[in-house]
N, C-alpha and C positions, 0 to 999 in steps of 0.2 A: 574403249569398251564396246562401242557399237561395231567396230571392225572385228573384234574377237567374237562377238555374238553372231555376226553374219558368216564368219568363217566356220564357226561351230555349226550353224544352221546348214551351211552348204555340205558339211561332212555328214550330218544326219540325213539330209536329203538324198545324197548320193548312196548312202549305205542302205536306206530303207526301200522296201518295195521290190517286186520282181520286175525285171527289165521288159517283159513282154505283156504286162497286164495293163488294163485300162483302169485308171484311178478316178474316184468320184470326189467332188468337192464336199468337204465336211462342214458341219455346223457344230458349234460347241455349246454345251449347257453346263454351267457350273452350279452345283448343288451345295449349299452351305450345311454343314453338319453341326448342330448346336452342341455346346459343351464338349467340344473336341479340338484337337490341334490339327485337323485335316479337313479338306473339302473333297468332293467328288466331281470330276469333270467327265461328262459324257460326250464323246465325239461320234456323230452319226452322219450318214449320207444326207445331204441337203436336198429336199425335194425340188426338182427342177434346176438343180445346180449344174455347173459345167463339169466336163470330164477332161482328164489329161491322159493322152496316149503317149507313153514313154518312147515308143518306136518312132513317132513322127514329130514330137514336141520336145526334143532333147534340150533345147535352150531354156526351157522352164526349170530344169534342174539347177541352173546357175542363178536364178533370179528370185530367191526368197520363197520357194515352195517347200513346205515341210510335210514329210510323210507321217501319217498316223496309222499304225497297224500296217496291214498289207494291201488295203484297197482304198484308203482315204488319204486325201491331201488337203492342205489348208495354206493360204498365203500367210507369210510372216507379217502380222500386223500388230498394232498396239494392243488390241483386244486379245489377240492370241497370247502375247507376252504377259498380259495380266493373268490369264488363266494358267499359264505355264511359266512361272517366274524362273524356273530352272529347266532349260531345254533337255537336260540329261534325263528328266523324268519320262520323256517320250520313248525311251528304250525299255521301260519297265511298266507296261500296262498291267492293271490288276486283273483284267480279263477282256476277252473279246468274243463276240458271237454274231450271228446273223438273225435279225428280227424278221418274223414272218410278215408278209404283206397281206392286206385285206383285199386288194384289188387284183390279185393274180400276178403281180409283178414279181421279179426275183427278190429274194430276201435281202434286206438292207444290212450292211455291215455296221456294227456298233463296237466302239472301243471304250473301256472304262479305265480311268486313271484316278488314283488317290494322290492328292497333292497337299503339301503343307499349307496351312492358312497363311495368307498375306498379313504380315504384322503391320 
């Protein structure tokens, strides 16, 4: 099962994101929606997080890095798998946008996913 999961994650990783872009480390926030059969997961740039440059760090594509939207990446960890019990959900975000910054920095990418509740 883990072998299939890692192979699927590798395909998602290779398919996502543009080849020349710098990607930002994501942080995830799961929001439980009461009286529903789904939750919302927000993926946003982690303040002070690391960056991944696909042009110089090609080996990272083979080692458990998952693309979220077009600018965010996240390591494939247990916490990540708890938020996304089905990695196929990553290909269908509910929406994505760039949140304005208060301190004059570039707008931060945000990706919103609607995921089924973990039973």
